[in-house]
C-alpha positions as CSV (number, residue, x, y, z in Angstrom):
1,M,77.8,-28.1,48.9
2,G,79.9,-27.0,46.0
3,C,82.0,-23.9,46.0
4,A,79.8,-22.3,43.2
5,F,76.9,-22.3,45.5
6,V,78.9,-20.8,48.3
7,I,80.3,-18.0,46.0
8,H,76.7,-17.3,44.8
9,M,75.3,-17.0,48.3
10,I,78.0,-14.7,49.5
11,L,77.8,-12.3,46.5
12,N,74.0,-12.5,46.1
13,F,73.2,-11.9,49.7
14,S,76.0,-9.6,50.9
15,K,75.2,-6.0,51.8
16,P,76.9,-3.0,50.5
17,E,78.6,-2.4,53.9
18,D,80.2,-5.8,53.6
19,N,82.5,-4.3,51.0
20,I,83.0,-7.6,49.0
21,D,86.4,-7.3,47.1
22,Y,85.5,-8.3,43.4
23,S,89.0,-7.8,42.4
24,I,90.1,-11.2,43.8
25,F,88.2,-12.9,40.9
26,K,90.4,-13.8,37.9
27,A,90.0,-15.5,34.5
28,I,90.8,-18.8,36.1
29,H,87.7,-18.5,38.4
30,I,85.5,-17.7,35.5
31,N,86.9,-20.6,33.5
32,K,86.3,-22.9,36.5
33,L,82.8,-21.7,37.0
34,L,82.2,-22.2,33.2
35,S,83.3,-25.7,33.3
36,F,80.6,-26.3,36.0
37,A,77.9,-24.5,34.0
38,K,78.7,-26.6,30.8
39,S,78.6,-29.8,32.7
40,K,75.2,-31.4,32.2
41,R,75.9,-33.9,35.2
42,N,77.1,-31.1,37.6
43,K,74.5,-30.2,40.2
44,N,76.2,-26.9,40.7
45,A,75.7,-25.8,37.1
46,T,73.0,-23.2,38.0
47,W,74.8,-21.9,40.9
48,A,78.0,-21.5,38.7
49,L,75.8,-19.5,36.4
50,C,74.4,-17.4,39.2
51,S,78.0,-16.8,40.3
52,I,79.2,-15.8,36.9
53,T,76.2,-13.4,36.6
54,N,77.0,-11.7,40.1
55,I,80.8,-11.5,39.2
56,C,80.3,-9.9,35.7
57,S,77.8,-7.4,37.0
58,K,80.8,-5.9,38.9
59,R,83.8,-7.0,36.7
60,E,83.0,-6.1,33.2
61,D,86.6,-6.8,32.2
62,L,86.0,-10.5,32.8
63,I,83.0,-10.5,30.3
64,P,85.2,-11.3,27.1
65,N,85.9,-14.7,28.6
66,I,82.1,-15.4,28.6
67,Q,81.7,-14.1,25.1
68,V,84.3,-16.4,23.7
69,E,82.3,-19.4,25.3
70,I,79.0,-18.0,24.0
71,K,80.3,-18.1,20.4
72,K,81.3,-21.8,20.8
73,S,77.9,-22.8,22.5
74,S,74.4,-23.5,21.4
75,G,70.9,-24.3,23.0
76,I,70.2,-23.4,26.6
77,I,73.9,-23.0,27.6
78,K,74.2,-20.3,25.2
79,V,71.0,-18.7,26.4
80,A,72.2,-18.9,30.0
81,L,75.6,-17.5,29.3
82,S,74.2,-14.6,27.2
83,Y,71.8,-13.8,30.3
84,S,74.7,-13.9,32.7
85,I,76.6,-10.9,30.8
86,S,73.4,-9.0,29.8
87,K,72.1,-5.9,31.5
88,E,68.4,-5.9,32.4
89,N,67.7,-2.9,29.8
90,D,69.6,-4.8,27.0
91,Q,68.9,-8.5,26.8
92,K,69.0,-8.8,22.9
93,L,71.6,-11.5,23.0
94,V,69.6,-13.7,25.3
95,F,66.4,-13.4,23.3
96,E,68.4,-14.1,20.0
97,A,69.7,-17.3,21.7
98,L,66.2,-18.2,22.7
99,E,64.9,-17.8,19.2
100,E,67.5,-20.2,18.1
101,L,65.7,-23.0,20.1
102,L,62.7,-22.8,17.7
103,D,65.0,-24.5,15.0
104,F,65.7,-27.5,17.3
105,D,63.9,-30.6,16.5
106,F,61.9,-32.3,19.1
107,D,64.4,-35.0,20.2
108,D,67.4,-32.7,20.3
109,L,65.4,-30.3,22.2
110,A,64.6,-32.9,24.9
111,K,68.3,-33.2,25.5
112,E,68.7,-29.6,26.7
113,P,69.6,-28.7,30.4
114,F,66.4,-26.6,30.9
115,E,67.1,-26.3,34.7
116,L,69.5,-23.6,33.8
117,V,66.7,-21.4,32.8
118,S,65.8,-21.1,36.5
119,H,68.8,-18.6,37.1
120,M,67.3,-16.2,34.6
121,D,64.9,-14.5,36.9
122,N,64.9,-11.0,35.4
123,L,64.1,-11.7,31.7
124,A,62.1,-8.8,30.3
125,W,59.3,-10.3,28.2
126,M,57.6,-7.0,27.5
127,G,57.2,-6.8,23.8
128,R,58.5,-10.3,23.2
129,E,55.3,-12.2,24.2
130,E,55.0,-13.8,20.8
131,L,58.3,-15.4,21.3
132,F,57.4,-16.7,24.7
133,V,54.3,-18.4,23.2
134,K,56.3,-19.8,20.3
135,L,58.7,-21.4,22.8
136,L,55.9,-22.9,24.8
137,K,54.4,-24.3,21.5
138,L,57.5,-26.4,21.1
139,R,55.6,-28.7,23.3
140,N,58.4,-29.6,25.6
141,M,57.0,-29.9,29.2
142,N,60.2,-29.1,30.9
143,L,61.0,-26.1,28.9
144,A,57.5,-24.9,29.4
145,Y,57.6,-25.4,33.1
146,C,60.9,-23.6,33.5
147,L,59.8,-20.5,31.5
148,C,56.6,-20.1,33.4
149,D,58.0,-20.8,36.8
150,S,59.5,-17.5,37.4
151,L,56.6,-15.6,36.1
152,V,54.2,-17.5,38.2
153,V,56.0,-18.1,41.5
154,Y,58.9,-15.9,42.0
155,R,58.1,-12.5,40.6
156,A,55.4,-10.4,39.2
157,P,56.3,-8.6,35.9
158,K,57.0,-4.8,36.0
159,H,54.4,-4.4,33.3
160,K,51.2,-6.3,32.5
161,L,51.9,-8.9,30.0
162,N,49.2,-10.2,27.7
163,F,49.9,-13.3,25.6
164,E,47.9,-14.3,22.4
165,I,47.9,-18.0,22.8
166,G,45.9,-19.0,19.9
167,S,43.3,-21.8,19.9
168,I,42.6,-22.9,23.4
169,N,42.0,-26.4,22.0
170,W,45.7,-26.7,21.3
171,W,46.5,-26.1,25.0
172,L,43.9,-28.3,26.2
173,D,44.9,-31.1,24.1
174,W,48.4,-30.8,25.5
175,F,47.0,-30.9,29.1
176,K,45.0,-33.9,28.1
177,E,48.0,-35.6,26.8
178,Y,49.9,-35.0,30.0
179,F,47.1,-36.6,32.2
180,E,46.9,-39.6,29.8
181,S,50.6,-40.1,29.7
182,K,50.9,-40.2,33.5
183,S,53.9,-37.9,33.2
184,K,55.8,-37.1,36.4
185,V,56.5,-33.5,35.4
186,W,53.9,-32.3,37.8
187,M,55.2,-28.8,38.0
188,F,54.4,-28.5,34.2
189,I,50.6,-29.1,35.0
190,D,50.8,-26.5,37.8
191,R,52.8,-23.8,36.3
192,V,51.6,-23.5,32.7
193,P,47.8,-23.4,33.5
194,S,48.8,-20.8,36.0
195,F,50.6,-18.7,33.6
196,I,47.9,-19.0,31.1
197,S,45.0,-18.2,33.5
198,S,46.8,-15.0,34.6
199,N,48.3,-13.6,31.3
200,I,45.4,-13.9,28.8
201,P,43.0,-11.3,27.4
202,A,39.3,-11.3,28.7
203,E,38.0,-12.8,25.6
204,K,40.2,-15.8,25.8
205,R,39.3,-16.2,29.2
206,S,35.8,-16.3,28.3
207,E,36.5,-18.9,25.7
208,F,37.9,-21.3,28.5
209,I,34.7,-20.7,30.5
210,K,32.4,-21.2,27.5
211,E,34.3,-24.5,26.7
212,F,33.6,-25.7,30.2
213,N,29.9,-24.8,30.1
214,N,29.6,-27.0,27.0
215,P,28.1,-30.4,28.2
216,K,29.7,-32.0,25.1
217,S,33.1,-30.8,25.6
218,K,35.9,-33.5,25.7
219,F,37.9,-31.1,28.0
220,R,35.8,-30.6,31.0
221,S,37.8,-32.9,33.3
222,V,41.0,-31.2,31.9
223,L,39.7,-27.7,32.5
224,I,38.6,-28.5,36.1
225,R,42.1,-29.6,36.9
226,T,44.1,-26.9,35.0
227,V,43.1,-23.5,33.7
228,L,39.8,-23.0,35.6
229,K,41.2,-24.2,38.9
230,K,44.0,-21.5,38.6
231,M,41.6,-18.7,37.3
232,D,41.0,-15.7,39.6
233,G,37.7,-13.8,39.9
234,L,35.3,-16.6,38.9
235,T,31.7,-16.3,40.0
236,I,28.7,-18.5,40.2
237,G,27.2,-16.5,37.5
238,D,30.0,-17.7,35.0
239,F,28.5,-21.1,34.9
240,T,25.2,-22.7,33.7
241,E,22.9,-24.7,36.0
242,E,24.1,-27.8,34.1
243,T,27.7,-26.9,34.8
244,I,27.1,-26.5,38.6
245,T,25.5,-29.8,38.6
246,Y,28.6,-31.3,37.0
247,L,30.6,-29.7,39.7
248,L,28.4,-31.0,42.4
249,E,28.3,-34.5,40.8
250,D,32.3,-34.4,40.7
251,M,32.1,-34.5,44.7
252,K,31.0,-38.2,44.5
253,R,34.3,-39.2,43.3
254,P,37.2,-40.0,45.6
255,Q,39.7,-37.1,46.1
256,S,37.4,-34.7,44.3
257,F,38.2,-32.2,46.9
258,L,41.5,-31.8,44.9
259,V,39.6,-31.2,41.7
260,G,36.1,-29.7,41.3
261,N,35.8,-28.6,45.1
262,S,38.5,-25.9,44.5
263,I,36.4,-24.3,42.1
264,L,33.1,-24.5,44.1
265,S,34.9,-23.1,47.3
266,D,35.8,-20.0,45.3
267,I,32.4,-19.3,43.6
268,A,29.9,-20.3,46.4
269,T,27.7,-17.8,47.9
270,E,25.9,-18.2,51.2
271,T,22.6,-18.8,49.3
272,F,24.3,-21.6,47.4
273,V,25.6,-23.2,50.5
274,S,22.1,-23.2,52.3
275,E,20.2,-24.2,49.2
276,Q,22.5,-26.7,47.3
277,L,25.4,-27.9,49.6
278,I,23.9,-28.4,53.0
279,P,20.8,-30.3,51.7
280,R,23.1,-32.7,49.8
281,L,24.6,-33.8,53.0
282,K,21.4,-35.7,54.1
283,N,21.5,-38.2,51.3
284,A,25.3,-38.3,50.6
285,D,27.2,-41.5,50.8
286,K,30.5,-41.7,52.7
287,I,32.8,-40.3,49.9
288,E,30.5,-37.6,48.9
289,G,29.7,-36.7,52.5
290,E,33.4,-36.2,53.4
291,N,34.0,-34.2,50.3
292,L,31.0,-31.9,51.2
293,K,32.3,-31.4,54.8
294,K,35.8,-30.5,53.3
295,L,34.2,-28.2,50.8
296,L,32.0,-26.4,53.4
297,G,35.0,-25.9,55.7
298,R,37.0,-24.3,53.0
299,I,34.0,-22.0,52.0
300,G,33.5,-21.1,55.5
301,K,37.0,-19.9,55.8
302,N,36.4,-17.7,52.7
303,H,33.2,-16.4,54.1
304,K,34.6,-16.2,57.7
305,R,31.8,-18.2,59.2
306,R,31.2,-21.7,60.3
307,Y,28.6,-23.8,58.3
308,L,29.1,-27.0,60.2
309,L,28.9,-27.4,63.9
310,E,30.7,-30.8,64.1
C-alpha cells in the first residue's frame, strides 16, 4: 500500500488526543503528493488528494503550493485540487472549475480521471442544483456515477435538495441506451436512478409513474429496472390494473426477481397476496413458481408474517 494511503489513514482517523504534529510536513511532501495526484496511472492519486486536503486543513501556509498547480491545471484534477484547499463554507473555486467541464467536448471529457471526484465528499450543492444537472447531462456515465455516488450512498445532504431534471424521456433514453450497449459501468445504472428517485419534486415523480402506467410506453422495461425500482413510498394505488398485470406477467421470465418483483414486494398488501399471488402458484410453471415463492418470502419479511409453509 502506498505512502499516500498511509498518510491519509493516519491524518483522517487520528483523534485529538493523538496530537499529530503537522509541522513535519514541508513543501517537498506536498509536491510529492501532487505528483501522485496528477499521475493518471497512479492508484494512489485519490489517497494523495485526501492527504493534501487533510494537511492543508491544518497548514494553510502550504496552500500556495497547491494554488500554483491549480493555475496550471484543467479538468477534474483542477476541480479536485481546488476542493483540497477549500473550506466547506467557501467552495467557489471548486464550482468554477466544475463549470469549466461544461465546455469539454465528449471525447476529451471521456479521458478525465473521474475517480478523483470520490474524495470530494463534502461538496455543498445547495443552490447549485442546476449545475449538477448540467454536469449529468454531459452524458458521461463515469462522471454521472461519481457525482451521484456520495449523495446516494455516503452521506445525506444537510439540506433537502430538489433538482429540476427536465424531460423524463431524456433520462429514460439514456438508461435505455445503457442497457442496449451492454455497458459494464453498472454503478451508473444503480447510482443515477437512485439519485433521481430521491431528489425530484412530487410532480416529476408522478410523471415517471404515469409513464409506467402507459401500456404503449417504450420505457416500461427501463423504468422497472431503474427509477421505479429505487423509488420509496410507492403503493399499489399508484398503478393501474393493467400495470399490475404487467408486473405479474414479468414473473414468468427468468431472474425477474431482480426486476419487477422488487416493486411488487414493496407495494403488495395482505389482500393482494391472498387474492392475486397465492392463487397464481397453482398453475405456475417452474420459473414463475420459483419467482413467486421468492416474492412471497420477501413480502412476508415486510409484513412480518409467513405466507408459505414450505
